[in-house]
N, C-alpha and C positions, 0 to 999 in steps of 0.2 A: 857218920853219915857223909862227912865231908870227904873221907878217903874213898868211899864207895861212888861219889859222884866223879871224883878225879880219875878213878880207875875206869868209870864208863866213857869218860871223855878220852882217855888214852886209847880204848879199844874202838871208839867211834871213829877216832883218827886213823888209826891203824887200817880199818875198813875202807875208809876213804882211799887210801893209798893202795890198797889190794884192788878195789874197783878199777882205778887207773891202770895197774899191771894187767888185769884180766881183759880189759877192754883192748889194751894194747896187744896183748898176745893173740887175742881173736882177730885183730885187724891184720896181723902179720900172716897168721894162718889162712885166713880167708884170701889174702892176696896170692899167697903161694897155691892155694887150690884153684884160684882164678886163673892162673895160667893154663891149668888144664881144662876147667869147666867153662870158661868163657865170661861173657858180661854179667851173668847173674851173681857170681861170687864177687866180682869187682864192684858191683852196687852194694853188696853187704859189706865188704871190705871199707868201702867210703863211709858207711854209717858207722862201723866200728871205730874208725878214725876219728869222726865227729864226736862220739861217745867218749873217746879217750881224752881228746882236747877238753870237752866240756867238763868231765870229771877232773882233769888235771887243774883247770883253772879253779874249779871249786874246791880243791884239797890244797894245792900248792899257792895259788893266787889269792886265797881268802876272799874270793869274790863270790857272793851268794847267788850261785848260777841257777838254783831252782826256787828262787823267791821272785815274786813281782813280775816284771815284764819279761826278764830273762826265763822265768819259768814257763811263761806263756809261749815264748819263742820255741824253747825246748820241747814242749808239748805238740806244738804245729809241726816242728820238723819231724818228730817221732811219728806222728799221725801220717804225714806225707810219706814218710819212708815206709810206713806199714801198707798204705794205699798203694804205693809203686810195687812193693813186693807182691802184693795180692794180684795185681794187674799182670805182672811178668808170670806169676804162677799159672793163672788161668790162660794166658797166652800160649805158654809152653805146652800146656795139657791140650789145648785146642791144636796146636800144631802137631803134636804127637798122635793124637787122634786120627786127623786128616791124613797123616802119613800112615798110620796103620791101616786105614780105610782103602787108601790107595794100593797098599801092599796086598791087601786081600783081593781086590778087584783084579790084579795083574796074575794071580795064582788061578 
């Protein structure tokens, strides 16, 4: 039983390091995409940088970043990011609809 618990701890620790790597790769990729796509991808990249740092502090700094006050801060930042992304999405849809309707009226 002790070996199984020890193995689970090792796997859990490995997954935490993998999360840091995945968030970091996503941050870099969205930054590169942001050069072509504009501000929307840069906002996504900023969030992925936040996630990379948050998971790195949790994994490498041994700080319980998802417990207590820090967990509440994380949830608030994630919710605010989601709200910003939704507003940006609907704003771009509204902008594209108005552009399409102005193109139709010109024809």
